Backbone as CSV, one residue per row, in Angstrom:
resi,resn,N_x,N_y,N_z,CA_x,CA_y,CA_z,C_x,C_y,C_z
1,MET,-45.960,30.583,25.579,-47.465,30.228,26.246,-48.206,28.981,25.884
2,HIS,-48.519,28.192,26.557,-49.179,27.073,26.542,-50.434,26.675,26.960
3,LEU,-51.587,26.226,26.660,-53.050,26.474,26.978,-53.089,24.754,26.475
4,ARG,-53.605,23.816,27.451,-54.387,22.452,27.657,-55.607,22.692,28.156
5,LEU,-56.599,21.948,27.760,-57.841,21.517,27.946,-58.083,20.159,28.614
6,LEU,-58.252,19.513,29.372,-58.368,18.658,30.014,-59.905,17.626,30.615
7,PRO,-60.207,16.581,30.131,-61.502,16.570,30.593,-61.824,16.422,32.334
8,ALA,-62.737,16.826,32.494,-63.118,16.895,33.910,-64.281,15.783,34.340
9,PRO,-64.096,15.600,35.394,-65.550,14.536,36.102,-67.067,15.182,35.970
10,GLY,-67.994,14.691,36.024,-68.837,15.564,35.858,-69.593,16.426,37.353
11,GLY,-69.956,17.687,37.281,-70.139,18.545,38.523,-69.126,18.756,38.404
12,ALA,-67.995,19.046,38.158,-66.364,20.399,38.017,-66.874,21.464,37.811
13,GLY,-67.667,21.447,37.057,-67.497,22.785,36.094,-66.543,23.386,35.083
14,ILE,-65.922,24.271,34.956,-64.895,25.224,34.196,-64.082,25.444,35.048
15,LEU,-62.849,24.797,35.326,-61.713,24.978,36.655,-60.298,25.418,35.670
16,PHE,-60.041,27.087,35.619,-58.504,27.468,35.297,-57.457,26.654,36.204
17,ARG,-56.415,26.514,35.588,-55.470,25.888,36.785,-54.362,26.326,36.103
18,ARG,-53.310,27.345,36.903,-51.507,28.074,36.579,-51.152,27.010,36.392
19,THR,-50.389,26.277,35.789,-49.230,25.567,35.782,-47.962,26.225,36.551
20,ASP,-48.067,27.247,35.984,-46.532,27.916,36.393,-46.527,28.879,37.665
21,LEU,-47.838,28.320,38.783,-47.800,28.603,39.926,-48.522,27.460,40.964
22,ASP,-47.771,26.466,40.699,-48.276,25.617,41.274,-49.359,25.127,40.725
23,ASN,-50.306,24.678,40.267,-51.322,23.988,39.702,-52.094,24.744,40.525
24,PHE,-52.184,26.344,40.476,-53.195,26.714,41.413,-54.550,27.333,40.406
25,GLU,-55.793,27.098,41.788,-56.600,26.559,40.534,-57.823,28.020,41.263
26,ILE,-58.604,28.442,39.888,-59.903,29.293,39.878,-60.247,28.669,38.824
27,PRO,-61.584,28.682,39.583,-63.300,28.475,39.375,-63.660,29.547,38.359
28,ALA,-64.549,29.341,37.086,-64.797,30.618,36.547,-66.156,30.972,37.070
29,ILE,-66.526,31.277,37.957,-67.579,31.565,38.588,-67.238,33.123,39.234
30,GLY,-68.594,33.674,39.170,-68.878,35.476,39.536,-67.864,35.748,40.429
31,ARG,-68.403,35.254,41.404,-67.053,35.885,42.741,-65.789,36.113,42.333
32,ASN,-65.813,35.514,41.366,-63.916,35.606,40.924,-63.905,36.666,40.157
33,VAL,-64.507,36.925,39.665,-64.242,37.987,38.392,-63.627,39.269,38.824
34,ALA,-62.634,39.542,38.559,-61.688,40.572,39.534,-61.447,41.879,38.715
35,LYS,-61.168,42.184,37.315,-61.462,43.227,36.999,-61.838,43.142,35.026
36,VAL,-62.409,44.138,34.808,-63.371,44.472,33.768,-62.804,45.313,33.338
37,SER,-62.451,45.388,31.611,-62.547,46.470,30.965,-62.767,46.076,29.989
38,TYR,-61.100,46.237,29.021,-61.164,45.737,27.576,-61.692,44.504,27.439
39,ALA,-61.322,43.230,28.679,-61.501,41.766,28.595,-61.720,41.433,30.275
40,THR,-62.519,40.438,30.103,-62.714,39.939,31.327,-61.422,38.782,31.937
41,SER,-61.277,39.636,33.766,-60.166,38.533,34.476,-60.525,38.455,35.818
42,LEU,-60.503,36.775,35.864,-60.667,36.046,37.156,-59.296,36.298,38.016
43,MET,-59.913,36.492,39.144,-58.782,36.852,40.148,-59.194,36.041,41.731
44,ARG,-58.293,34.784,42.059,-58.665,34.315,43.652,-57.475,34.054,44.468
45,GLN,-56.939,34.839,45.585,-56.302,35.025,46.583,-54.919,35.614,45.930
46,GLY,-54.730,36.438,44.690,-54.192,37.118,44.156,-53.504,36.746,42.739
47,VAL,-53.918,35.877,42.746,-53.592,35.145,41.343,-54.788,35.399,40.319
48,LEU,-54.069,36.160,39.261,-54.664,36.423,38.178,-54.940,35.686,36.643
49,ILE,-56.027,35.593,36.124,-56.018,34.618,34.698,-56.965,35.870,33.984
50,SER,-56.138,36.308,32.789,-56.750,37.965,31.941,-57.649,37.468,30.682
51,THR,-58.264,37.603,30.319,-59.269,37.661,28.851,-59.512,36.308,28.549
52,THR,-60.651,35.874,29.662,-61.154,34.375,30.121,-62.146,34.489,28.738
53,GLU,-63.027,35.275,28.287,-64.706,35.692,27.615,-64.021,34.750,26.406
54,HIS,-63.377,34.892,25.138,-63.802,33.882,24.218,-63.466,32.201,24.596
55,LEU,-62.728,31.623,25.573,-62.878,30.386,25.751,-63.955,30.152,26.526
56,LEU,-64.394,30.608,27.379,-65.455,30.401,28.156,-66.933,30.324,27.085
57,SER,-67.377,31.438,26.237,-67.772,31.356,25.180,-67.936,30.393,24.400
58,ALA,-66.677,29.836,23.993,-66.807,28.261,22.952,-67.449,27.581,23.683
59,LEU,-66.762,27.262,25.436,-67.198,26.224,25.828,-68.858,26.175,25.904
60,ILE,-69.290,27.326,26.449,-70.907,27.161,26.645,-71.668,27.060,25.333
61,GLY,-70.904,28.081,24.112,-71.427,27.831,23.084,-71.821,26.452,22.001
62,TYR,-70.906,25.469,22.084,-70.078,24.272,21.510,-70.434,23.318,23.002
63,GLY,-71.413,23.518,24.397,-72.014,22.697,25.116,-70.756,21.876,26.190
64,VAL,-70.152,22.478,26.457,-69.236,21.657,27.746,-68.861,22.073,28.632
65,ASP,-69.715,21.459,29.219,-69.620,21.794,31.051,-68.796,21.476,31.881
66,ASN,-67.934,20.564,31.567,-67.220,20.084,32.917,-65.508,19.785,31.809
67,VAL,-64.543,21.064,32.522,-63.004,20.630,31.772,-62.540,21.504,32.374
68,ILE,-61.122,21.121,32.727,-60.147,21.820,33.400,-59.297,22.606,32.408
69,VAL,-58.893,24.088,32.681,-57.757,24.875,31.588,-56.726,25.236,32.159
70,GLU,-55.685,24.152,31.869,-54.222,24.337,32.290,-53.317,25.476,31.248
71,LEU,-53.152,26.544,31.987,-52.316,27.731,31.001,-51.308,28.054,32.210
72,ASP,-49.800,28.458,31.259,-48.588,28.908,31.721,-48.366,29.867,32.167
73,ASN,-49.543,30.917,32.300,-49.525,32.402,32.031,-50.509,33.194,32.786
74,LEU,-50.718,34.040,32.659,-51.613,34.877,33.307,-52.740,35.374,32.263
75,GLU,-52.539,35.569,31.309,-53.473,35.602,30.641,-53.373,34.670,28.980
76,LEU,-55.031,34.125,28.699,-55.282,33.668,27.907,-54.674,33.707,26.450
77,PRO,-54.243,32.512,25.345,-53.274,33.331,23.788,-55.129,33.839,23.518
78,ILE,-54.568,34.976,22.602,-55.672,35.588,21.882,-55.480,34.305,20.613
79,LEU,-54.894,33.959,20.088,-55.335,32.954,18.773,-55.382,33.666,17.788
80,ASP,-56.525,33.513,16.816,-57.005,34.713,15.698,-57.510,35.651,16.417
81,GLY,-58.559,36.026,17.721,-58.932,36.916,18.202,-60.766,36.527,17.694
82,SER,-61.245,35.375,17.822,-61.971,34.668,18.003,-62.148,33.457,18.690
83,ALA,-63.933,32.682,19.026,-63.576,31.759,19.547,-63.587,30.345,18.623
84,LEU,-62.829,29.993,17.199,-63.383,29.415,16.219,-61.908,28.359,16.481
85,PRO,-60.836,28.579,17.045,-59.652,27.869,17.193,-60.083,26.531,18.558
86,TYR,-60.620,27.469,19.434,-61.194,26.545,20.680,-62.136,25.535,19.699
87,ILE,-63.129,26.190,18.869,-63.715,25.103,18.525,-63.814,23.723,17.904
88,GLU,-62.239,24.282,16.983,-61.612,23.238,16.248,-60.621,22.523,17.052
89,ALA,-60.136,22.803,18.172,-60.091,21.498,19.343,-61.047,20.982,19.949
90,PHE,-62.203,21.322,19.429,-62.812,20.170,20.664,-63.775,19.528,19.481
91,GLN,-63.841,19.991,18.521,-64.033,18.871,17.420,-62.797,17.930,17.168
92,SER,-61.686,18.022,17.349,-60.787,17.254,16.674,-60.577,16.167,17.872
93,VAL,-60.803,16.508,19.215,-60.385,15.486,20.149,-61.903,15.090,20.813
94,GLY,-63.146,15.436,20.599,-64.268,14.783,20.539,-65.094,15.559,22.060
95,LEU,-66.387,14.966,22.060,-66.861,14.956,23.506,-67.119,13.719,24.172
96,ARG,-67.323,13.873,25.356,-67.443,12.990,26.530,-68.925,12.825,27.045
97,THR,-70.199,12.010,27.046,-70.818,12.511,27.428,-70.986,11.838,28.952
98,GLN,-71.773,12.383,29.751,-71.310,12.189,31.267,-72.467,11.705,31.724
99,ARG,-72.331,11.248,32.904,-73.754,10.324,33.279,-74.929,11.220,34.163
100,ARG,-74.390,12.253,34.350,-74.478,13.405,35.548,-75.374,13.904,34.508
101,ARG,-76.798,14.700,34.588,-77.713,15.873,33.962,-77.256,17.068,34.238
102,ARG,-77.283,17.678,32.942,-77.138,19.100,33.170,-78.076,20.038,33.836
103,GLU,-77.894,20.776,34.660,-78.421,21.635,35.731,-78.383,22.800,34.705
104,TYR,-79.229,23.533,34.479,-79.485,25.023,34.065,-80.511,25.846,35.139
105,LEU,-79.250,27.287,34.719,-80.219,28.639,35.325,-81.098,29.128,35.118
106,ARG,-82.266,28.522,35.502,-83.512,28.974,34.638,-83.831,30.635,34.953
107,ILE,-84.118,31.464,34.408,-84.313,32.372,34.408,-85.942,32.511,34.970
108,ARG,-86.417,32.956,36.138,-87.480,33.380,36.779,-88.162,34.767,37.182
109,LYS,-87.486,35.602,36.762,-88.213,37.062,36.778,-87.275,38.424,36.390
110,THR,-87.208,39.345,35.988,-86.330,39.805,35.236,-84.910,41.001,36.080
111,ILE,-83.968,40.893,35.618,-83.477,41.675,35.929,-82.356,42.296,34.967
112,GLU,-82.541,43.828,35.059,-81.828,44.541,34.363,-80.454,45.407,35.347
113,VAL,-79.800,45.785,34.027,-78.884,46.963,34.705,-78.727,47.994,33.430
114,HIS,-78.493,49.417,34.251,-78.973,50.279,33.055,-77.687,50.930,33.423
115,ASP,-76.991,51.861,31.989,-75.812,52.865,32.529,-76.273,54.171,31.544
116,SER,-77.171,54.690,31.810,-77.254,56.270,30.899,-77.677,55.447,29.463
117,SER,-77.223,55.176,28.227,-77.653,55.163,27.288,-77.511,53.437,26.969
118,LYS,-76.932,52.985,27.578,-76.203,51.676,27.938,-77.505,50.726,28.565
119,PHE,-77.438,49.392,28.298,-78.636,48.494,28.825,-78.547,47.164,28.750
120,ILE,-78.791,46.176,29.502,-78.249,44.846,29.217,-80.031,44.160,30.324
121,GLY,-80.151,42.603,29.942,-81.288,42.698,31.065,-81.415,41.085,30.178
122,VAL,-82.150,40.269,31.478,-81.779,38.619,31.156,-83.204,38.520,31.864
123,TYR,-84.430,37.995,30.508,-85.582,37.336,30.663,-86.408,35.879,30.736
124,PRO,-87.388,35.354,31.666,-87.576,34.157,31.548,-87.762,34.143,30.199
125,GLY,-87.540,32.591,29.590,-87.742,32.670,28.262,-87.646,31.196,27.678
126,GLU,-88.443,30.207,27.129,-87.295,28.741,26.950,-86.073,29.091,25.598
127,GLY,-85.117,27.740,25.978,-83.996,28.189,25.247,-83.135,29.060,26.383
128,TYR,-82.046,29.722,25.253,-80.654,29.898,26.016,-80.536,31.636,24.262
129,SER,-81.234,32.342,24.607,-81.352,33.263,22.986,-80.952,34.492,23.836
130,VAL,-80.254,35.230,22.234,-78.947,36.529,23.082,-79.662,37.764,21.949
131,SER,-80.127,38.596,22.250,-80.072,39.795,21.451,-79.201,41.241,21.782
132,TYR,-78.734,40.873,20.894,-77.693,42.560,20.969,-77.253,43.531,19.986
133,ALA,-77.509,44.657,20.753,-77.792,46.218,19.307,-76.214,46.891,19.624
134,ILE,-75.422,47.413,18.968,-74.166,48.212,19.016,-74.736,49.664,18.450
135,ASP,-73.774,50.140,19.068,-73.386,51.570,18.054,-72.683,52.427,18.092
136,PHE,-71.954,52.176,17.465,-70.305,52.735,17.604,-69.983,53.602,16.383
137,PRO,-68.484,54.482,16.214,-68.655,55.761,15.816,-67.996,55.029,14.490
138,SER,-68.419,55.801,13.282,-67.786,55.013,11.633,-66.104,54.836,11.485
139,PRO,-66.521,53.132,11.537,-67.434,52.580,9.977,-68.376,52.111,10.385
140,ILE,-68.235,51.721,11.991,-69.133,50.157,12.012,-70.698,50.685,12.273
141,GLY,-70.950,51.665,13.111,-72.115,52.587,12.921,-73.354,51.219,13.635
142,LYS,-74.681,51.668,13.267,-75.435,50.510,14.294,-75.529,49.093,13.912
143,GLU,-75.477,47.727,14.570,-75.573,46.908,13.985,-76.428,46.143,15.212
144,SER,-77.118,44.969,14.733,-78.168,43.865,15.799,-78.050,42.565,15.354
145,PHE,-78.321,41.915,16.361,-78.076,40.677,15.777,-78.710,39.324,16.571
146,GLN,-79.406,38.351,16.267,-79.603,37.584,17.545,-79.083,36.366,17.069
147,LEU,-79.262,35.913,18.002,-79.047,33.881,18.303,-80.258,33.258,19.433
148,ASP,-80.136,31.747,18.578,-80.373,31.318,19.940,-79.431,30.073,20.032
149,LEU,-78.903,29.717,21.233,-78.016,28.944,21.526,-78.432,27.336,20.764
150,ASN,-79.644,27.029,21.874,-80.624,25.904,21.266,-80.477,25.426,19.795
151,THR,-79.876,26.062,18.740,-80.150,25.538,17.751,-78.604,25.149,17.243
152,GLY,-77.895,25.235,17.674,-76.811,24.674,17.598,-75.859,25.983,16.879
153,ALA,-76.393,26.527,16.820,-75.576,27.920,15.482,-74.397,28.138,15.823
154,TYR,-73.834,27.968,16.828,-72.711,28.810,17.688,-71.747,28.613,16.715
155,ALA,-71.432,27.410,16.794,-69.919,27.175,15.506,-69.970,27.989,14.333
156,SER,-71.172,27.855,13.844,-71.490,28.342,12.231,-71.673,29.971,12.131
157,GLU,-72.488,30.506,13.282,-73.036,31.797,13.072,-72.252,32.711,14.078
158,LEU,-71.589,32.710,14.998,-70.877,33.204,15.963,-68.845,32.794,16.385
159,ALA,-68.586,31.770,16.569,-67.044,31.518,16.702,-66.065,32.405,15.825
160,ALA,-66.750,32.791,14.702,-64.982,33.347,13.707,-65.192,34.070,13.976
161,ALA,-66.405,35.456,14.483,-66.082,36.801,14.755,-64.897,37.160,15.300
162,ARG,-64.357,37.730,14.780,-62.932,38.414,16.271,-63.317,39.551,16.352
163,THR,-62.352,40.111,17.615,-62.392,40.693,18.535,-61.784,42.603,17.331
164,PHE,-62.728,43.505,17.764,-61.888,44.933,16.702,-61.543,46.048,18.101
165,GLY,-61.170,46.859,17.373,-60.567,48.243,17.615,-60.405,49.207,17.227
166,PHE,-60.284,50.456,17.078,-60.079,51.263,16.821,-58.204,51.782,16.965
167,ARG,-57.757,52.264,15.124,-56.030,52.409,15.664,-55.791,53.796,16.480
168,GLU,-56.720,54.468,16.664,-56.331,55.546,17.168,-56.323,55.522,19.037
169,ASP,-56.617,54.342,19.017,-56.883,53.800,20.903,-55.884,52.917,20.853
170,GLU,-55.176,52.734,20.006,-53.939,51.676,20.678,-52.756,52.061,21.385
171,GLN,-52.718,52.876,21.379,-51.219,53.570,22.169,-52.020,53.867,24.055
172,MET,-53.140,54.219,23.813,-53.685,54.877,25.048,-53.809,53.090,25.669
173,LEU,-54.071,51.964,25.067,-54.359,50.628,25.656,-53.153,50.060,25.859
174,ARG,-52.367,50.354,25.020,-50.895,49.745,25.189,-50.041,50.324,26.717
175,ASP,-50.919,51.487,26.453,-50.352,52.103,27.819,-50.259,51.519,29.693
176,MET,-52.183,51.101,28.943,-52.461,50.763,30.032,-52.583,49.199,30.813
177,GLY,-51.678,48.973,29.247,-51.146,47.488,30.034,-51.853,46.611,29.498
178,LEU,-52.792,46.978,28.157,-53.993,46.078,27.710,-53.110,45.538,26.056
179,ILE,-54.197,44.610,25.641,-53.711,44.698,23.953,-52.567,43.892,23.696
180,ARG,-51.587,43.717,24.714,-50.692,43.355,24.350,-50.274,42.036,23.582
181,GLY,-51.328,41.698,23.464,-50.605,40.226,22.531,-51.181,40.541,20.607
182,VAL,-52.397,41.853,20.732,-53.299,42.288,19.751,-52.147,42.334,18.546
183,SER,-52.551,42.158,17.314,-52.052,42.338,16.006,-52.761,42.392,14.715
184,PRO,-52.812,43.009,13.770,-53.444,42.736,12.710,-53.657,41.012,12.157
185,GLU,-53.502,40.113,12.807,-53.334,38.952,12.357,-54.573,37.885,13.903
186,ASN,-54.497,38.917,14.299,-55.820,38.622,15.297,-56.850,39.621,15.778
187,ALA,-56.960,40.813,15.192,-57.640,41.989,15.200,-58.310,42.254,14.187
188,ILE,-59.434,43.063,14.081,-59.928,43.949,13.022,-59.368,45.285,13.034
189,VAL,-58.571,45.851,12.810,-57.910,47.029,12.873,-59.429,47.829,12.264
190,LEU,-59.544,49.417,12.683,-60.634,49.736,12.230,-59.970,51.465,12.491
191,THR,-59.482,52.193,11.217,-59.709,53.673,11.106,-61.099,54.044,10.404
192,ARG,-60.748,55.666,10.602,-62.023,56.396,10.265,-62.298,56.072,8.588
193,ARG,-61.120,55.870,8.122,-62.109,55.569,6.536,-62.509,54.081,6.483
194,GLY,-62.410,53.417,7.430,-62.863,51.432,7.188,-62.079,50.720,8.134
195,VAL,-62.307,49.374,7.597,-61.111,47.850,8.109,-60.296,48.177,7.379
196,GLN,-58.804,48.534,8.096,-57.773,48.407,7.562,-57.507,46.764,6.959
197,ASN,-57.587,46.054,7.561,-57.368,44.050,7.491,-58.006,43.710,7.125
198,GLY,-58.999,44.114,6.352,-59.799,43.069,5.636,-59.957,42.217,4.913
199,PRO,-61.041,41.223,4.358,-61.952,41.289,4.181,-62.209,41.391,5.651
200,LEU,-63.788,41.287,6.202,-64.586,41.027,7.510,-65.235,39.119,7.121
201,ARG,-64.992,38.485,8.312,-65.636,37.508,7.652,-67.032,37.048,7.962
202,PHE,-67.627,38.285,8.290,-69.411,38.075,8.093,-69.337,39.883,7.831
203,PRO,-70.617,40.750,7.582,-70.955,42.021,6.889,-71.096,42.280,8.804
204,ASN,-71.688,41.925,9.721,-71.841,42.266,11.193,-70.941,41.424,11.831
205,GLU,-70.104,41.336,11.530,-68.832,41.114,12.238,-68.738,41.706,14.129
206,PHE,-68.751,42.961,14.143,-69.112,43.498,14.567,-69.558,42.891,16.418
207,VAL,-71.050,42.845,15.740,-72.337,42.073,17.000,-71.854,41.422,17.184
208,ARG,-71.532,40.288,15.681,-71.424,38.938,16.574,-70.884,38.541,17.359
209,HIS,-69.377,39.404,17.359,-68.242,39.345,18.062,-68.781,40.086,20.040
210,LYS,-69.702,41.155,19.844,-69.991,41.582,20.948,-70.591,40.147,21.881
211,ILE,-71.597,39.676,21.094,-72.614,38.506,21.802,-71.491,37.483,21.849
212,LEU,-70.446,37.111,21.176,-69.589,36.324,21.632,-69.149,36.678,23.059
213,ASP,-68.568,37.220,23.717,-68.042,38.264,24.455,-69.406,37.925,25.715
214,LEU,-70.307,38.075,25.248,-71.089,38.238,26.541,-71.396,36.541,26.600
215,ILE,-71.720,35.584,26.041,-72.424,34.374,25.882,-70.843,33.320,26.925
216,GLY,-70.019,34.259,27.270,-68.659,33.841,27.680,-68.471,34.923,28.974
217,ASP,-69.135,36.392,29.006,-69.015,36.446,30.633,-69.827,35.640,31.311
218,LEU,-71.131,35.621,30.295,-72.453,34.728,31.080,-72.546,33.625,31.741
219,ALA,-71.373,33.285,31.008,-70.714,31.815,31.654,-70.373,31.772,33.053
220,LEU,-70.396,33.118,33.526,-69.258,33.384,34.797,-70.906,32.977,36.155
221,ALA,-72.308,32.759,35.361,-73.056,32.545,36.487,-72.821,31.110,36.761
222,GLY,-72.042,30.522,36.120,-71.776,29.097,36.775,-72.382,27.701,36.379
223,LYS,-73.534,28.049,35.716,-74.468,26.971,35.073,-75.148,28.365,33.449
224,ARG,-74.663,27.207,32.382,-76.342,27.226,31.198,-77.261,28.256,31.492
225,ILE,-77.724,29.283,31.095,-78.725,30.150,31.126,-79.728,29.459,30.778
226,GLN,-80.655,29.555,31.070,-82.370,29.577,30.343,-82.863,30.555,30.599
227,GLY,-82.907,30.886,29.675,-83.714,32.511,29.660,-83.452,33.071,28.286
228,HIS,-83.550,34.638,28.008,-83.582,35.480,27.340,-82.497,36.692,27.391
229,VAL,-81.728,36.680,26.834,-80.812,38.082,27.042,-81.183,39.069,26.148
230,VAL,-81.007,40.475,26.351,-81.081,41.726,25.352,-79.889,42.773,25.777
231,ALA,-79.344,42.862,24.879,-77.754,44.475,25.589,-77.963,45.008,24.603
232,GLU,-77.893,46.580,25.165,-78.112,47.881,23.606,-76.742,48.507,24.272
233,ARG,-75.766,48.299,23.636,-74.462,49.176,23.724,-73.730,48.898,25.242
234,ALA,-73.496,47.503,25.661,-73.333,47.118,26.845,-71.667,46.747,26.319
235,GLY,-71.202,46.213,27.230,-69.948,45.501,27.379,-69.144,44.523,28.644
236,HIS,-68.259,44.417,28.910,-67.700,43.114,29.581,-68.599,43.790,30.600
237,ALA,-67.957,44.931,31.435,-68.641,45.462,32.430,-69.990,45.221,33.156
238,MET,-71.309,45.558,32.184,-72.359,45.589,31.906,-72.682,44.389,31.845
239,HIS,-71.560,43.153,31.360,-72.074,41.821,31.171,-71.653,41.051,32.705
240,THR,-70.769,41.375,33.434,-70.006,40.966,34.542,-71.418,41.590,35.786
241,ALA,-71.661,42.472,35.628,-72.800,43.376,36.402,-74.150,42.613,36.500
242,LEU,-74.456,42.263,35.206,-75.575,41.759,35.516,-75.827,40.168,35.434
243,VAL,-74.555,39.539,35.717,-74.201,38.346,36.132,-73.823,38.302,37.772
244,ALA,-73.506,39.620,38.756,-73.203,39.903,40.042,-74.898,40.011,40.106
245,ARG,-75.431,40.521,39.685,-77.122,41.169,40.178,-77.850,39.685,40.252
246,LEU,-77.328,39.082,39.207,-78.403,38.269,38.980,-77.982,36.758,40.097
247,LEU,-77.030,36.517,40.764,-76.345,35.786,41.979,-76.983,36.159,42.684
248,GLN,-77.215,37.509,43.380,-77.379,38.651,44.426,-78.515,37.913,44.594
249,ASP,-79.899,37.855,43.279,-81.088,37.985,43.819,-81.659,35.771,43.600
250,ARG,-81.862,35.635,44.538,-81.976,34.070,44.371,-83.157,34.062,44.083
251,SER,-84.384,34.669,44.368,-85.579,34.505,43.611,-85.621,35.035,42.099
252,ALA,-85.040,35.312,41.777,-84.689,35.848,40.582,-84.571,34.348,39.126
253,TRP,-83.982,33.141,39.965,-83.930,31.990,38.994,-84.092,30.618,40.056
254,GLU,-83.768,29.392,39.445,-83.808,28.269,39.606,-83.077,27.229,39.093
255,LEU,-82.511,26.229,39.857,-82.167,25.471,38.979,-82.377,24.371,38.605
256,VAL,-82.486,23.583,37.436,-83.330,22.871,37.008,-82.915,21.576,35.916
257,HIS,-83.313,20.737,35.690,-82.956,19.314,34.716,-84.091,19.783,34.025
258,LEU,-83.911,19.613,32.767,-85.070,20.097,32.087,-85.754,18.647,31.419
259,PRO,-86.682,18.128,31.385,-87.602,17.299,30.781,-86.913,16.814,29.394
260,VAL,-86.688,15.266,29.133,-86.333,15.219,27.452,-87.043,15.807,26.593
261,MET,-88.117,16.520,26.690,-89.551,16.539,25.856,-88.545,18.351,25.829
262,GLU,-88.044,18.950,26.634,-87.949,20.638,26.204,-86.239,20.189,25.934
263,GLN,-85.571,19.509,25.033,-84.678,19.102,24.238,-83.434,18.988,25.995
264,GLU,-83.763,18.587,26.406,-82.442,18.407,27.733,-81.288,17.953,27.331
265,MET,-80.070,18.645,27.230,-78.840,17.922,26.675,-77.775,17.871,27.534
266,PRO,-77.353,16.127,27.356,-76.360,15.702,28.459,-74.981,16.402,28.333
267,VAL,-73.996,16.344,29.998,-73.355,16.899,30.319,-72.132,16.551,29.799
268,PRO,-71.274,16.861,28.899,-70.425,16.443,28.291,-69.216,17.209,29.013
269,SER,-67.673,16.286,28.976,-67.028,16.878,29.076,-65.932,16.347,27.658
270,LEU,-64.221,16.944,27.170,-63.658,16.823,26.695,-63.617,14.755,27.019
271,LEU,-63.754,14.519,25.448,-63.193,12.895,25.454,-61.251,13.332,25.888
272,ARG,-60.660,13.835,25.147,-58.890,13.928,25.224,-59.058,15.093,25.491
273,PRO,-57.446,15.393,26.184,-56.769,16.393,26.033,-57.025,17.357,24.514
274,ALA,-56.272,18.425,24.639,-56.796,19.573,23.954,-55.209,20.818,23.945
275,THR,-54.776,20.722,23.174,-53.334,21.845,23.191,-53.451,23.056,22.345
276,LEU,-53.835,24.025,22.731,-53.037,25.285,21.778,-52.148,25.967,22.290
277,SER,-51.025,26.197,21.159,-49.733,27.543,22.017,-50.418,28.928,21.338
278,ALA,-49.602,29.512,21.454,-49.434,31.110,20.977,-48.148,31.962,21.444
């Protein structure tokens, strides 16, 4: 499996390209969300790309607006289970500032999605901040974390947080055709007794990874959000449901270019191609 990230012109956005299927292209936007369970997949005209959230999260977190993602498989490589390998690849090739100014999706009114005790909402606010709370069975329990992406802390505070799962769910997920590439080398494995393959990279690595996933899923809004996102016990399905609800309500947001005094960011693309293999 090979994945290559290529520079793209201003306004191109994030575009996936299946090199094994005559370079068929799928834009990373909400209308192409296909199926969501333990990962977020995109589909257009029957062509699927699975497990997009970690790469999308890294792109938004590192500030890459325009990129072509070439891959020769239906699923992105899981790498080490986090977004860190992508960040390291971006740092190795550098970013190019483009002339076109970055366009933000500024939240104008509250949009919320409820599902029993689960909840996610997006609210007007400056910058792009996320607050997340989780409540899992032991040994995870309750964790919460908050991050403002405008501080530039994504690489240090979120990127290294790995995906996780319970050993008792492994066979069920494999029977469903999921987690095919997962192993103790690229995921935190949990039993009722504790972490099977520690140590953790952060004391609260689980909730940090949930924020990492959320940022990747919200990238499917097509623009970097300006607002505040709050989630409690949510997951991929609720993340993408929020994107769908947001895009359906045109009165809930506006596209803006921030003035320089509000820390407008230039629109970057990769300077050179970056290649990852798995």
